[in-house]
N, C-alpha and C positions, 0 to 999 in steps of 0.2 A: 504494500500500500504506500502511496505517496500523498502528501498533503500539500496542496497549493494554498498557502496561507493568505494569499491576497489576489483576488480577482474582482471583476465587476460583471459577473455572469448574468445579473439581472438587467443589464443595460440593453438598449435597443439593438445593438449590433448582432444579437443572437435571436431576434424575433422570428426570423424566417426558418431557422433550423435547430431550435433548442433540443428537440428529441435526438437529433444526430450528435450534437455536442455532448449530451449526457451519455449517449451510447458509447462514444469514444472514451469518456471518463470511466465508464464501467469496464471497457476493454482493457484499460491500463491500470485499473484499480486506483483511481485518483479521486480524492475528496477535495472540496474547496471551501473557502470562506469568501462570500461575496460581500463587498464592502460599500457602505453608503458614504456619500460625500456631502449631503445636505439633508434637510428634513424629509423631502419627498423620496429621495433615493434610499434613505435609511429605512423608511417605512416599507418601501418596495423590497429591500433586501430582507427584512424580517419576514415579510409575507412569502417571499420566494423560498427562504430556508424552511418554512413550515410546509411548503408544498413538495420540495425535492429532498429525498432522504440522503443524497450525496453532497448536500450543500448546507453550510451554516452561515451565519451573518455577523456583520459588525455595523454599528450605527454611529455616525459621527458627522461633524461639520468641518469641511475642508477650509484651510486658511485662505485660499484664493477667494472663497465666497464671503469671507468676513470683511475683506477690505477691497475687493475688486468686483468688476461686473462680468468676468469671464464665465461662460457657461458652455461646456462641451455639447456638441450636437446630440450625444447619447444621453445627456442628463437634462433634457429640456424641463423647465420648471424649477430648476435648482434654486433660482433666485426669487421665486414667487413668494417664499416664506423666509423671513429673516431668521437669524439665529435665535433660538429660544430654548434655554436649558431645560425648562419643565417639559416641553414637548419632546425634546430629545430623551429625557429620562423616561418618559412614557414608552418610547420605542424600545429603549434598552431593557426595560423591565417587562416588555410585552410577551416575551417567549424565552424559554431556556436555550433555544437555538441561537440566540444572540450572544456570542461568546466574547465580544470585545467592543470597546468604544474607539471610534476612529473611522476614516483616517482624519487626523487632526494634527496640528503642529504649526510650523512657521514656513512661509513661502514668500521670499523677497524677489522672485524672478521678474515680476512686472513693475517693480518699484522704480526702474529707470524711466518709466513713463509718468511717475508721480512727482508733483512739485516737492521740492526739498523740504519746505516747511510742513508738509503733510506726512512725510515718511515716518517720523518718530511717533506720531499719533497712530499711524497704521500698524507699526510694529507693536505698540502697546496694546492695541485692540486685539491683534492676533495672539499675543501672549496671554491676555486675560481669558479669551475664549479657550485657548489651549489648556490653561490651568484648570478652568472650570470642568472641562471634559475629563481631565486627568483625575480630578476629585470625584467625578461621577463614576469613573472606572473603579477607583479604590472603594467607593461606597458599596458598589454592587459586586465587588471581587471579580471584575472583568479584566482581561488584558487591555493594554493601551496600544493602538497602532499609530505610530508617529510618522508624519510626512514632513520631510525637511528638504527644502530646495533653496540654494544660495543663502542659507541662513547661518552657516558656519558655526562660529563659537557661540553665538546666541542660542543655538539649539542645544549645544552641549551644556551651556549654563542653565538652560531651562530644565533639562532632564536632571541635572545635578540638584536643582532646587526641589524637584519632585521626589528624587530619591531620599532626600533628607526628611521630607514631609511624609512620604509613603514608602517606607523601606521595603515592603514586600510587594509593591506594585510590579506586575509583569509587563515589561515594555519591549515593544518590537520597533526597531528602526526600519521602516518599510523602504524597499527598493534602494538599499544602501549602494552608493556609488561615489563616495567622497574619498578623502585621503586616509592613509594608514594612521596618521595622528588622530583624526576624528574617530576612526574605527576603534582604536585603542582606548580613547576616552569613553566611548559608549560601552565598550566591553568592561572597562574598569567600573562602570556604573551598573553592571549586571544586566545589560540589555541584550536582547537577541538581535541579530542582523538578518533582515530579510533579503535574500539574494535572488535576483531574477535574471531575465534574459540578457541584460547588459553584460553580465560576466562572460558571455560567449562572443561579444563584439570585439573587434580589433581596437586596441586602445589608441587614443590620439597620440600623435607623434611627440607632443610636448609634455605628455604625462610622465612624471618621475617614476623610476622603476618601482620604488616602494609603494607608490600610489595606484599602480595598475590593479584593477579589481581582482584579477586572477591571483596576483601575489598576495593580496589581502586575504582572500579566501584560503589560500595555502597556509597562511600564518595564524589565522584566527582559531580559537578553540572550537573543536567540533561540536561541543555541547551547546554552543550559542548560535548554531547555524540553522536557519529556516529557509525553505525554498518557496518561491512564489512566481507568478506570471505577470501580475498587473494586467491581465487580459481585460479588454481586447487589444491592449497596446504592448509594445516592446517584445514582439515575438523573437525567440532565440534563434541563432544559427542552428540548423540549416534552413529555417523557414522565416528568416528575418524579412520584414516588409509585408508579411501576410497578417491577416487578422489573427491575433493570439487567442488561445483558449486553454482551459485548465489542463487538458491532457498533455499539453506541450511542456508542462513542468518536468516531464520525463527527460527532455533534452537538457534542461538545467541540471537535473540530478546526475545525468551521465557526465556532463562536463565537470561538475563539482567532484564527482567520484574520481575522475582522472587527476584533478588537482590534489586530492587528498590521498591518492594512491590506494583507493578502495574499490571494491566491486559495487555495481549498481545496487545489488541487494543490500549490502552493508550500509551504504549511504542512505538508502530508503528507510531502513530500519532505524538508524540513528536520528534522521531528521523527522521521521514520524513520531518517535518518542519525544523529541524536543517540542514538537507542536502539541502533543498531548499534555505535556507539562505546562507549556506556556498558556494554552487556552483552556486548561482543565477540562478536557474532552477526550473521550476514547475514539471518536470519529467512526464508530462502528454502527451506531443506530441513533 
């Protein structure tokens, strides 16, 4: 069994062939957590997980939606409801198949288009919403799925704050693709690193040797490794550029197994055990 710990399987990209996608998951014995990004997509994720026995859910509010007006074509309506902690709590507590809060975190990617005098307020707004969701995860004993993009040390500092407040909170750094220094900081804070298809990509020419994601995966502790797809995005080699889906976590597992000098079966067993511990779920029923 393989656990794809981060997908968006309930998004519209799968509307035309859901049965086929789930059949491929069954063929490769893959389970997944489908992740909400706003109130509407979080409700949909919880409802989807109640319908499909191979799928669990996470409910959260993405930092882009806190401070920006970006809305992906697959999550139409994400901006129709503003962030509301009570509404999010109702979703988190609506079903035992909601295993986590998130994805939430810090995302400064579009701040280059934000006037300088507004940036500090935007950062503060993202931090406030992130901390509130982390408190929610701790209150309900859920894992916390963290999104970090272009946030650097601010994200490390925020997780450090959380660790001092919630020492037993189970934290996943989703789609990790930053530096070894940041990886080591998150690992020192007892976080899991979610590794997806990016690990199979050829690194940029200017990436330092220690910061190449493959080298980070080689060095990181095996017990902190989680596998993910972020489907429908970031399909791994050899299907890069295609629509991604949970069954393709097998390619990520095969690549990680090679980096760790392990068999596919061994890496599957270890990462499945990691997912069971992180999300407090046996993923069998």
